[in-house]
C-alpha positions as CSV (number, residue, x, y, z in Angstrom):
1,M,22.6,133.0,-81.7
2,I,25.9,131.4,-81.0
3,Y,26.5,129.6,-77.7
4,L,29.7,127.9,-76.4
5,T,30.2,125.2,-73.9
6,G,33.1,123.1,-72.7
7,D,34.0,119.4,-72.7
8,T,31.1,117.0,-72.8
9,H,32.7,113.5,-72.9
10,A,29.5,112.1,-74.3
11,E,27.6,113.2,-71.2
12,F,24.9,115.1,-72.9
13,R,21.7,114.6,-71.0
14,H,22.2,117.1,-68.2
15,R,24.0,119.8,-70.2
16,F,21.5,120.0,-73.0
17,N,18.1,119.3,-71.5
18,V,15.5,122.0,-71.7
19,D,15.6,122.8,-67.9
20,N,19.3,123.6,-68.0
21,F,19.4,125.1,-71.5
22,S,16.0,126.7,-71.9
23,E,17.3,129.1,-74.5
24,Q,17.1,126.4,-77.1
25,M,13.3,126.8,-77.1
26,G,13.8,130.0,-79.1
27,M,16.5,128.7,-81.4
28,T,16.5,127.5,-85.0
29,K,18.9,125.6,-87.2
30,E,20.4,129.0,-88.0
31,D,21.5,129.2,-84.4
32,Y,24.5,127.3,-83.1
33,V,26.0,125.6,-80.0
34,I,29.8,125.0,-80.2
35,I,31.5,122.4,-77.9
36,C,35.1,123.3,-77.1
37,G,36.5,119.8,-77.6
38,D,36.2,116.4,-76.0
39,F,32.8,115.9,-77.6
40,G,33.1,112.2,-77.1
41,G,30.1,111.4,-79.2
42,I,32.2,109.5,-81.7
43,W,34.1,107.0,-79.6
44,D,33.1,103.4,-80.3
45,L,35.8,101.4,-82.0
46,N,34.3,100.4,-85.3
47,E,30.9,102.0,-85.9
48,E,28.1,103.8,-84.2
49,S,26.7,101.8,-81.3
50,K,23.0,102.0,-80.5
51,N,23.7,104.6,-77.8
52,E,26.0,106.6,-80.0
53,K,23.6,106.7,-82.8
54,Y,20.8,107.7,-80.5
55,W,22.7,110.8,-79.3
56,L,23.9,111.9,-82.8
57,D,20.3,111.5,-84.1
58,W,19.1,113.3,-81.0
59,F,21.3,116.3,-81.7
60,E,20.2,116.3,-85.4
61,E,16.6,116.7,-84.1
62,R,17.4,119.7,-81.9
63,S,16.2,123.1,-82.8
64,Y,19.8,124.3,-83.2
65,T,22.9,123.2,-85.2
66,L,25.5,121.5,-83.1
67,L,29.2,122.3,-83.8
68,F,32.2,120.9,-82.1
69,I,36.0,121.0,-82.3
70,D,37.9,117.9,-81.4
71,G,39.7,117.4,-78.1
72,N,42.2,114.7,-77.0
73,H,39.4,112.3,-76.1
74,E,38.0,111.5,-79.5
75,N,38.2,108.4,-81.8
76,F,40.2,110.0,-84.6
77,D,40.2,106.8,-86.6
78,R,36.5,107.2,-87.1
79,L,36.2,111.0,-86.9
80,Y,38.5,111.5,-89.8
81,C,36.5,109.0,-91.9
82,Y,33.4,111.3,-92.1
83,P,32.9,113.2,-95.3
84,V,34.6,116.6,-95.6
85,K,32.7,119.6,-96.9
86,E,33.0,123.4,-97.0
87,W,30.7,125.2,-94.6
88,H,30.6,128.9,-93.8
89,G,34.0,129.4,-95.3
90,G,35.9,126.6,-93.5
91,M,36.1,122.8,-93.7
92,V,34.1,120.5,-91.6
93,H,33.4,116.7,-91.1
94,E,29.7,116.2,-91.6
95,I,28.5,113.8,-88.9
96,R,24.9,114.7,-89.5
97,P,23.5,117.5,-91.6
98,H,23.3,119.7,-88.5
99,V,26.1,118.0,-86.4
100,L,29.4,119.2,-87.7
101,H,33.0,118.8,-86.6
102,L,34.9,122.1,-87.1
103,M,38.3,121.1,-88.4
104,R,41.6,122.5,-87.2
105,G,43.0,125.7,-88.5
106,Q,39.8,126.9,-90.1
107,I,38.0,130.3,-90.1
108,F,34.2,130.2,-90.1
109,E,32.1,133.2,-90.8
110,I,28.9,132.8,-88.7
111,D,26.4,135.5,-87.9
112,G,28.9,138.1,-89.2
113,K,31.6,136.9,-86.8
114,K,34.9,135.3,-87.8
115,I,35.8,132.3,-85.7
116,F,39.2,130.5,-85.8
117,T,39.0,126.9,-84.6
118,F,41.8,124.6,-83.6
119,G,41.1,121.3,-81.8
120,G,43.4,118.9,-80.2
121,A,45.5,118.7,-77.0
122,R,48.0,116.5,-75.2
123,S,46.5,114.0,-72.8
124,H,47.9,114.5,-69.3
125,D,46.4,111.6,-67.4
126,I,48.7,108.9,-68.9
127,N,51.5,108.4,-66.3
128,G,51.6,104.7,-67.2
129,G,52.2,105.5,-70.9
130,I,50.6,104.2,-74.1
131,L,50.1,100.4,-74.4
132,E,50.1,98.5,-77.6
133,K,47.5,95.8,-77.9
134,D,49.8,93.5,-79.9
135,D,52.6,93.8,-77.4
136,P,53.3,90.3,-76.1
137,D,53.5,91.7,-72.6
138,F,50.3,93.8,-73.0
139,S,48.3,91.8,-70.4
140,K,51.1,91.8,-67.9
141,K,51.7,95.6,-68.2
142,R,48.0,96.3,-68.0
143,K,47.5,94.2,-64.9
144,R,50.4,95.9,-63.1
145,L,49.1,99.4,-64.0
146,D,45.6,98.5,-62.9
147,R,46.9,97.0,-59.7
148,D,48.8,100.2,-58.9
149,Y,46.0,102.6,-60.0
150,I,48.4,104.2,-62.6
151,P,46.5,105.8,-65.5
152,Y,47.4,104.6,-69.0
153,R,46.0,104.5,-72.5
154,I,45.8,101.9,-75.3
155,N,46.7,102.9,-78.8
156,H,43.8,103.1,-81.2
157,I,41.4,102.1,-78.4
158,S,41.6,104.9,-75.8
159,W,44.4,107.1,-77.3
160,W,45.3,108.3,-80.8
161,E,48.4,110.2,-81.8
162,Q,46.2,112.6,-83.8
163,E,45.3,114.2,-80.4
164,L,48.1,116.6,-81.1
165,A,48.0,118.7,-84.3
166,S,50.3,117.9,-87.2
167,E,52.6,120.3,-88.9
168,E,50.2,120.4,-91.9
169,E,47.3,121.4,-89.7
170,M,49.3,124.1,-88.0
171,Q,50.4,125.5,-91.4
172,E,46.8,125.4,-92.6
173,G,45.8,127.6,-89.6
174,R,48.6,130.1,-90.3
175,R,47.7,130.4,-94.0
176,N,44.0,131.0,-93.2
177,L,44.8,133.6,-90.6
178,M,47.1,135.4,-93.0
179,E,44.4,135.5,-95.6
180,H,42.2,137.2,-93.0
181,G,44.9,139.7,-92.0
182,N,45.6,137.8,-88.8
183,T,42.4,139.3,-87.4
184,V,39.3,137.3,-86.2
185,D,36.5,137.9,-83.7
186,Y,36.8,134.7,-81.7
187,I,39.3,131.9,-81.3
188,V,38.0,128.5,-80.1
189,T,40.4,125.8,-79.1
190,H,40.6,122.8,-76.8
191,C,43.9,123.5,-75.0
192,C,45.4,127.0,-74.6
193,S,48.7,128.7,-75.2
194,T,51.8,127.7,-73.2
195,S,51.9,130.9,-71.1
196,T,48.2,130.6,-70.2
197,Q,48.7,127.0,-69.3
198,V,51.4,128.0,-66.9
199,I,49.0,130.4,-65.2
200,L,46.5,127.6,-64.9
201,G,48.7,124.8,-63.5
202,G,52.3,126.0,-63.1
203,S,54.6,123.2,-63.9
204,F,51.9,120.5,-63.7
205,Y,51.1,120.9,-67.4
206,E,54.0,120.4,-69.7
207,P,54.2,122.6,-72.9
208,D,54.0,120.8,-76.2
209,R,54.1,121.6,-79.9
210,E,50.4,122.6,-79.8
211,T,50.5,124.9,-76.8
212,D,53.6,126.5,-78.3
213,Y,51.8,126.9,-81.6
214,L,48.9,128.6,-79.8
215,E,51.4,130.8,-78.0
216,D,52.5,132.1,-81.5
217,I,48.8,132.6,-82.4
218,K,48.3,134.5,-79.2
219,N,51.2,136.9,-80.0
220,S,50.4,137.4,-83.7
221,V,46.6,137.5,-84.1
222,N,44.1,140.2,-83.2
223,Y,41.0,138.7,-81.5
224,K,38.3,139.8,-79.2
225,K,37.8,136.7,-77.1
226,W,39.5,133.3,-76.9
227,F,37.5,130.3,-75.5
228,F,39.0,127.0,-74.6
229,G,38.1,123.8,-72.7
230,H,40.3,120.8,-71.7
231,Y,41.1,121.9,-68.1
232,H,37.6,121.2,-66.6
233,D,36.9,124.6,-65.0
234,N,35.0,127.8,-65.6
235,K,37.3,130.7,-65.3
236,N,38.2,134.0,-66.9
237,I,42.0,133.8,-67.2
238,F,42.3,137.3,-68.7
239,D,39.6,139.7,-70.0
240,K,40.1,138.0,-73.4
241,E,40.8,134.4,-72.5
242,I,38.0,132.3,-71.0
243,L,38.3,128.7,-69.8
244,I,34.9,127.1,-70.1
245,Y,33.5,123.8,-68.9
246,E,29.8,123.3,-67.8
247,Q,28.7,126.8,-68.6
248,M,26.7,127.9,-71.7
249,I,28.0,131.3,-72.9
250,R,26.3,133.3,-75.5
251,I,28.7,135.2,-77.8
252,S,26.3,136.4,-80.5
């Protein structure tokens, strides 16, 4: 079995308890749950806190294997330090033996299905910009933004430039798709293509290099379904494109 769900932001208790996700009672480690970005379980600045360790160990003890792509709300300094290994045809960061980060631009073959994964997205709630902790005016700027209730982020504390894909990661995705004849069963991303984003929010969401990249993927790859998170809603955009948030959807 393969299930997908949307952004969790480290709020796991409700989504994954047995009452709300009873299907897990019949699952094994050969069954999978995929989170479509903004996992949030690797967030603390330097190392696993007691709470973070509790939840990562908790997932390791579940009946299923937990998989996630990254969103824009992840601590990339720490996430990218976990060991990299090959798994089901693609590359992953191994957080726990059965808690795996599906890296960008990979194609995984799971239960006879080919799944292309591409995490990352541009943060939209940063009208106040990105603050640098070593800026001499940091405290003054932060106080003003807090006073005026203007959202902002702090570099390497609540924001990382790796939230958007690099050119190398995008090229990796293109190479892997070409090796599979530009044909997969499923695409799993955090944000969506530029044209789909316009349908979701008009001019509210600005296009960026990642949504433009996904637009190229949309126009050049054959796929059955495309699942994405990021926009905090549950909605079928088209027959083939599904925005997912709190739902658990079985795809295999």
